[in-house]
C-alpha positions in Angstrom: 8.6 121.7 81.0 12.4 122.0 80.1 14.3 118.8 81.3 17.0 119.2 83.4 20.3 118.2 82.9 21.1 115.0 84.9 23.7 116.0 87.5 27.4 114.4 87.0 27.6 111.3 88.4 31.0 111.0 91.1 33.6 108.6 90.4 35.9 109.0 93.2 33.8 106.2 95.1 33.5 103.6 92.9 34.2 100.0 94.0 37.4 98.8 91.9 36.3 95.8 89.5 36.8 92.5 90.7 39.4 91.9 88.3 41.7 95.3 89.1 41.3 93.6 92.3 42.5 90.5 92.1 45.7 92.3 89.8 48.0 94.2 92.9 47.9 90.9 95.0 48.7 88.5 92.5 51.9 90.8 91.2 52.8 90.8 95.0 52.8 87.1 95.2 55.0 87.5 91.9 57.5 89.4 93.7 57.3 86.9 96.7 57.7 83.9 94.1 60.5 85.3 93.0 62.4 85.0 96.5 61.6 81.2 95.9 64.3 80.2 93.8 66.7 82.3 95.7 66.6 79.7 98.8 68.5 76.8 96.6 71.3 79.1 96.1 74.5 79.6 99.2 73.9 79.8 102.4 70.2 77.7 102.2 72.0 75.8 100.0 68.6 73.8 99.3 69.7 72.7 96.1 67.3 70.5 95.2 64.4 72.9 95.9 65.9 75.0 92.9 64.1 71.8 90.7 60.2 73.2 91.4 60.8 76.7 92.9 59.8 78.5 89.3 56.4 76.6 89.5 54.7 79.0 92.0 56.1 82.3 90.0 55.1 80.1 86.5 51.4 79.4 87.8 50.6 82.7 88.6 51.9 83.9 84.8 49.9 81.1 83.0 46.8 82.1 85.1 47.3 85.9 84.2 43.8 87.2 82.4 45.9 88.3 79.5 49.4 88.7 77.8 49.7 92.2 79.7 49.5 90.8 82.6 51.5 88.0 82.3 54.5 89.9 81.2 53.8 92.5 84.1 53.4 89.6 86.6 57.4 87.9 85.2 58.3 91.4 85.7 57.9 91.2 89.6 59.1 87.8 89.5 62.2 88.8 88.4 62.4 92.3 90.8 61.7 89.7 94.0 64.6 87.2 92.7 66.9 90.2 92.1 65.9 91.8 95.1 66.5 88.5 97.0 69.8 87.6 95.6 72.1 90.1 95.9 70.3 91.6 99.1 73.8 91.7 100.6 74.4 94.7 98.2 72.8 97.7 100.4 75.9 98.4 102.5 77.2 98.8 98.9 75.0 100.6 96.6 71.8 101.4 99.2 68.9 102.9 97.3 70.5 101.7 94.1 69.5 98.0 94.9 65.4 98.4 94.3 66.3 100.5 91.1 68.6 97.5 90.0 65.6 95.0 90.8 63.3 97.1 89.2 65.3 97.7 85.8 66.9 94.1 85.6 63.9 92.0 86.6 62.2 93.7 83.7 63.9 91.8 81.9 62.0 89.2 82.6 58.6 89.9 81.3 59.6 88.7 77.9 59.0 85.1 80.7 55.9 85.7 82.0 54.6 86.8 77.8 56.1 83.4 76.9 54.6 81.4 79.1 51.0 82.6 79.3 50.8 82.3 75.2 51.7 78.9 75.6 50.7 77.3 78.9 47.5 79.2 79.0 44.2 76.4 79.4 43.4 74.6 77.7 46.8 73.5 77.2 47.6 71.3 74.0 49.9 68.9 72.8 52.0 71.0 70.6 51.8 74.0 72.9 53.4 71.9 75.9 56.1 70.6 73.9 56.7 73.8 72.6 57.4 75.5 76.5 59.6 73.0 77.2 61.8 74.5 74.4 60.9 78.2 74.7 60.2 78.8 78.4 64.0 77.5 79.1 65.1 79.6 76.1 63.8 82.9 77.5 64.7 82.4 80.9 68.4 81.7 79.8 67.8 84.8 77.1 67.2 87.1 79.8 70.4 85.3 82.1 72.5 85.9 79.6 71.4 89.6 78.8 72.3 90.4 82.8 75.4 88.5 82.4 76.5 91.7 80.6 79.4 93.6 82.2 77.3 96.8 82.4 74.3 95.3 83.8 76.0 94.4 86.8 77.8 90.6 85.6 76.6 86.7 85.7 75.5 86.9 89.0 72.9 84.4 90.9 72.3 82.3 87.9 70.3 80.1 88.0 72.2 76.9 87.2 74.5 78.0 89.8 72.1 76.5 93.0 73.6 72.4 92.1 77.2 73.7 92.4 77.4 71.1 95.1 76.7 68.1 92.7 78.8 67.0 90.2 76.5 65.0 88.1 74.9 67.8 87.4 77.7 69.9 87.2 78.7 67.0 84.1 76.2 69.4 82.0 78.8 72.7 82.7 81.6 70.9 80.6 79.4 70.4 77.8 77.7 73.8 77.7 78.8 75.8 80.6 76.7 77.4 83.7 74.3 78.0 80.8 73.0 74.3 80.2 72.8 73.4 83.6 70.3 76.2 84.1 68.1 75.6 80.6 68.2 72.0 82.6 66.7 73.4 85.6 64.0 75.5 84.0 63.1 72.9 81.7 62.2 70.6 84.7 60.2 73.4 86.4 58.2 73.7 83.1 57.3 70.5 83.4 56.5 69.7 86.4 53.9 72.8 86.0 52.5 71.0 82.7 52.1 67.9 84.6 50.4 69.5 87.4 47.5 71.8 85.4 47.4 70.2 81.6 44.0 68.4 81.6 44.8 66.6 79.1 47.2 63.1 79.7 48.7 63.5 76.3 50.6 66.7 77.7 50.9 65.7 81.0 52.8 62.4 79.7 54.9 64.2 77.1 56.0 66.3 79.9 56.7 63.6 82.3 59.1 61.9 79.9 60.8 65.4 79.2 61.3 65.8 83.0 62.6 62.5 83.6 65.0 62.9 80.4 66.6 65.9 81.6 67.1 65.5 85.4 68.9 62.0 84.3 71.1 63.7 81.4 73.8 65.6 83.9 74.4 62.4 85.9 74.2 60.1 82.6 77.0 62.4 81.0 78.8 62.6 84.5 78.8 58.1 84.1 79.8 58.0 80.5 82.8 60.6 80.7 86.3 60.1 81.2 87.6 61.6 84.1 90.3 64.1 83.4 93.6 62.4 83.5 95.8 63.3 85.8 98.9 64.5 84.8 100.7 65.4 88.3 100.2 66.9 91.4 100.6 70.4 92.7 100.4 71.7 96.2 98.7 74.9 97.3 98.8 77.1 100.6 95.4 79.9 100.2 96.5 82.3 103.2 93.3 83.5 105.2 94.4 86.3 107.7 91.0 87.1 108.7 88.9 90.6 109.2 91.8 93.5 109.0 90.9 96.6 109.1 94.8 98.0 108.4 96.2 97.7 105.4 99.7 97.5 107.2 98.3 95.0 109.9 96.8 92.6 107.6 99.4 92.8 105.5 101.8 91.4 108.4 99.1 88.7 109.6 99.5 87.7 105.8 103.2 87.3 106.4 102.9 85.7 109.7 100.3 82.9 108.2 103.4 82.5 105.4 105.8 81.9 107.5 104.8 79.3 109.6 104.5 77.3 106.3 108.3 77.2 106.2 109.6 73.5 105.9 106.6 72.3 104.2 106.5 71.0 100.5 104.4 73.8 98.8 104.3 74.6 95.3 102.4 78.1 95.3 101.2 80.3 98.1 97.9 82.4 97.5 96.8 85.6 99.5 93.8 87.4 98.9 92.6 90.3 97.3 93.8 93.4 98.9 96.1 91.7 100.9 98.4 94.8 100.5 98.3 98.4 99.7 102.2 98.5 98.2 102.9 99.2 95.3 105.0 96.4 95.0 107.2 97.8 91.6 107.8 101.4 94.0 108.2 100.2 97.3 111.2 98.1 97.6 110.6 97.2 101.8 107.2 95.4 101.1 108.8 93.7 98.1 111.8 92.9 100.2 109.6 91.1 102.6 107.5 89.2 99.8 110.7 87.8 98.3 112.5 86.5 101.6 109.0 85.0 102.4 109.2 83.1 99.1 112.9 82.1 99.5 111.8 80.7 103.4 109.0 78.9 101.9 110.8 78.2 98.6 107.2 78.6 97.1 106.3 81.5 94.5 103.8 84.0 96.5 100.8 85.5 94.4 100.1 88.5 96.4 96.8 90.7 95.6 97.6 94.3 95.5 95.6 97.1 95.7 97.9 100.1 95.3 97.6 104.2 93.8 100.2 103.4 91.0 102.7 106.0 89.3 99.8 107.0 86.7 97.8 108.2 90.0 95.3 105.8 89.5 93.9 103.0 91.7 94.4 99.5 90.2 93.9 95.7 91.5 96.5 93.0 90.6 97.4 89.6 91.1 101.4 89.7 91.4 103.4 86.2 91.1 106.7 87.2 93.5 109.5 85.3 93.5 112.7 85.1 95.9 114.3 87.4 92.6 111.3 89.9 93.4 108.2 90.0 90.9 107.9 87.8 88.5 104.5 89.2 86.6 101.4 90.7 86.9 97.7 90.7 86.3 95.4 93.5 86.5 91.8 93.1 87.1 89.7 93.6 83.8 85.7 93.2 85.3 85.4 95.9 88.1 82.5 95.3 90.3 80.1 97.6 89.7 79.6 100.3 92.1 81.8 99.1 94.2 85.2 99.8 92.1 83.8 102.3 89.9 80.1 104.1 89.6 78.6 103.7 85.8 77.7 107.1 84.8 80.2 108.6 88.1 78.4 112.4 86.7 75.4 111.4 86.6 75.3 108.2 89.6 78.6 109.6 91.8 75.8 110.3 94.4 75.2 107.1 95.5 78.9 107.4 97.3 77.7 109.7 99.5 74.6 107.2 101.1 76.3 104.1 100.6 79.7 102.3 100.0 79.6 102.7 96.6 83.8 103.4 95.0 84.5 106.8 96.5 86.8 107.0 92.7 87.0 104.8 90.1 89.5 101.8 89.4 91.5 101.4 86.7 90.8 98.4 85.0 93.6 96.4 83.0 92.9 95.6 79.3 94.6 91.8 78.5 94.4 89.0 80.2 97.2 85.9 80.4 97.8 83.0 82.7 101.5 84.2 84.9 104.3 81.8 84.9 104.4 80.0 88.0 106.7 77.5 89.0 106.2 74.2 91.6 108.9 73.3 93.9 111.2 71.7 92.0 111.0 74.6 89.2 108.6 72.6 86.6 106.0 75.3 84.8 102.6 75.5 86.9 101.0 78.2 84.7 98.0 79.9 87.2 94.9 81.4 85.8 94.7 83.9 88.3 91.5 85.9 88.2 90.6 88.6 90.6 87.0 88.1 93.2 84.0 89.4 91.0 85.9 87.8 87.8 85.3 84.3 89.0 81.5 85.1 87.9 82.6 84.8 83.9 82.7 81.7 82.4 84.5 83.3 79.7 87.0 84.7 81.5 87.9 81.0 83.4 87.5 79.2 80.0 90.3 81.7 78.2 92.4 80.9 81.2 92.5 77.2 80.3 92.5 77.6 76.7 95.8 79.7 77.2 97.4 77.3 79.1 96.3 77.6 82.9 96.5 74.9 84.9 95.3 76.2 88.1 92.0 78.2 88.1 93.1 81.3 90.8 90.8 83.4 92.3 92.0 86.1 94.8 88.5 87.6 97.4 87.6 89.5 100.0 84.3 89.9 101.2 84.7 91.5 104.2 81.8 94.0 103.9 79.5 90.9 103.2 81.3 89.1 106.0 78.2 88.5 107.9 75.8 87.5 104.7 75.1 85.0 102.2 77.4 86.2 99.6 80.7 84.4 100.4 79.4 81.0 100.5 77.7 82.5 97.0 80.9 84.2 95.9 83.0 80.5 96.4 80.1 78.6 94.8 81.4 80.1 91.7 84.9 78.2 92.0 83.3 74.8 91.9 82.1 75.6 88.5 84.1 77.4 86.8 86.7 74.0 87.7 83.8 72.1 86.2 83.3 73.9 82.8 87.1 74.0 82.5 88.3 70.4 84.0 90.7 72.6 86.0 91.3 72.5 89.7 90.2 75.6 90.7 90.9 77.3 94.0 89.6 80.6 96.2 91.8 82.5 98.5 90.1 84.9 100.6 91.1 87.5 103.2 88.2 86.6 105.7 86.5 83.5 104.0 85.5 81.7 102.3 88.5 79.9 101.1 88.3 76.8 99.0 89.5 74.5 96.8 88.2 71.9 94.3 88.8 69.1 91.7 88.4 69.6 88.0 85.6 68.1 88.4 83.9 70.7 90.9 84.5 68.2 94.0 85.3 70.1 97.2 88.3 68.9 98.6 89.0 71.7 101.7 87.4 75.2 102.8 88.5 77.7 105.6 84.9 78.8 106.4 83.9 82.8 107.5 85.1 82.2 111.6 88.1 80.9 110.5 91.8 82.0 109.9 95.3 80.5 109.1 96.9 78.6 106.0 94.5 75.6 103.5 97.2 73.5 102.2 95.5 71.5 99.6 97.5 69.1 97.2 95.6 69.2 94.0 95.9 66.6 90.5 96.8 68.7 87.5 95.0 67.8 84.0 96.7 67.7 80.9 98.0 71.2 79.7 96.1 70.6 76.6 93.4 69.0 77.7 90.0 71.0 76.9 86.5 70.0 77.6 83.7 70.5 75.4 82.6 73.7 76.7 86.3 75.0 76.2 86.3 74.2 72.8 83.0 75.4 71.4 82.4 78.3 74.3 78.8 79.7 74.6 76.9 77.5 71.7 73.9 77.1 74.2 73.3 80.9 75.1 73.4 82.0 71.7 70.8 78.9 70.3 68.2 80.2 73.3 68.7 83.5 71.7 67.9 81.9 68.0 64.8 80.2 70.0 63.4 83.2 71.4 64.1 85.1 68.3 62.4 82.7 66.1 59.3 82.2 69.0 58.8 85.7 68.8 58.4 85.9 65.0 55.9 82.8 65.2 54.2 84.4 67.7 53.7 87.7 65.0 52.6 85.8 62.4 50.3 84.2 64.4 48.4 87.4 65.7 48.8 88.9 62.3 
């Protein structure tokens, strides 16, 4: 009797394997874990949380069933971090934000791989020691990579969570914000080892390393001499509030400035886009500013957002004296989607479904300090940068090296007025002050306007719910005084790149 072939077995109703059933809940948990560190940034500002906020995500990567799954969990963790840290961009870039989160979050796949390879059980002392160096290096490599302007710039760097703690920011004066980020990740790694290692030696090693890293910032702050004072300058920050009409906004800033007459003010700073007049071609607007400068006895740094003679729009910081325009700086680092759309022929459609730039602004080509003078006519060179440029450590470091005695940031956050963006933005001025050893101020149209001393301590502020002028006396430092970070630059992220590359080579050799 011939044998009949067996009927085909249907696979459509097969139950998923236990591993597959656990895979996606773990990935969703990694996505949620990426949001936890964001709570340490302003506005929640739970700064202490930063030192343990990575642990849930690192634990999920450590306990992955394999290297591939650990890398995927790292990717989901990174996507959750970017999506939460930049949620306020939704009005500006709309559906591009999830795409950005997925693309940039993919950089953290390497973190997941590093955590799994070095920290999966059973954990040895050697791998624990390697993890305390390699894991912070990999994190720092991803931060440095996404800080490239074309990828959006250095926003939400983990070290920025410590902006209210000058003792911790002492690390920034030595290695920039990068060294603060590395310290925070090293402590998180140490906590994970203490919680999960079975042996006493790895736990003891991790506990000792964690204690040393936590003490490094305060110890450096205590041992390092504070910047030597060399005179003072009184700066007034003008905040007119949310005023949509350009002429009404100009008038509001004018009224606030006029009220400063009779006070000993050295410099008056207006916010970004405080005038839409091209001051080189609008004699009426320039005349009003020149008269204000004569009345107050102070130079005015206006924010110009205007169509220039070449037909293109640019954003400039314009220094005005009673004699007219003295100098100007044109914004170099434009905000992706906010001020230009990358690959506009391909991505220009985003402008139709969001508030992305309808046309690209024209960027500047070089930076130079503006030659302001104080009330008595003495030199007061100003490192004027515009809005998003406060996020870039290299620009403020260049200003310090070029002789700027005060860092000035002009901002306008009216689109994001009721989000975490204004608080996140103003915190960057504190970090730049600590990095460069220069007092820093930020004047915003709608808040937050604030001033910080040369060690990053907040001196005064106007919140998003207030308008008027914030007048503050800044203690200046010697013109030639430079921090270690001013002199050495981005040595820390470059060292992280070398450590990461060495770890990759070692892993490949071991695998071979």
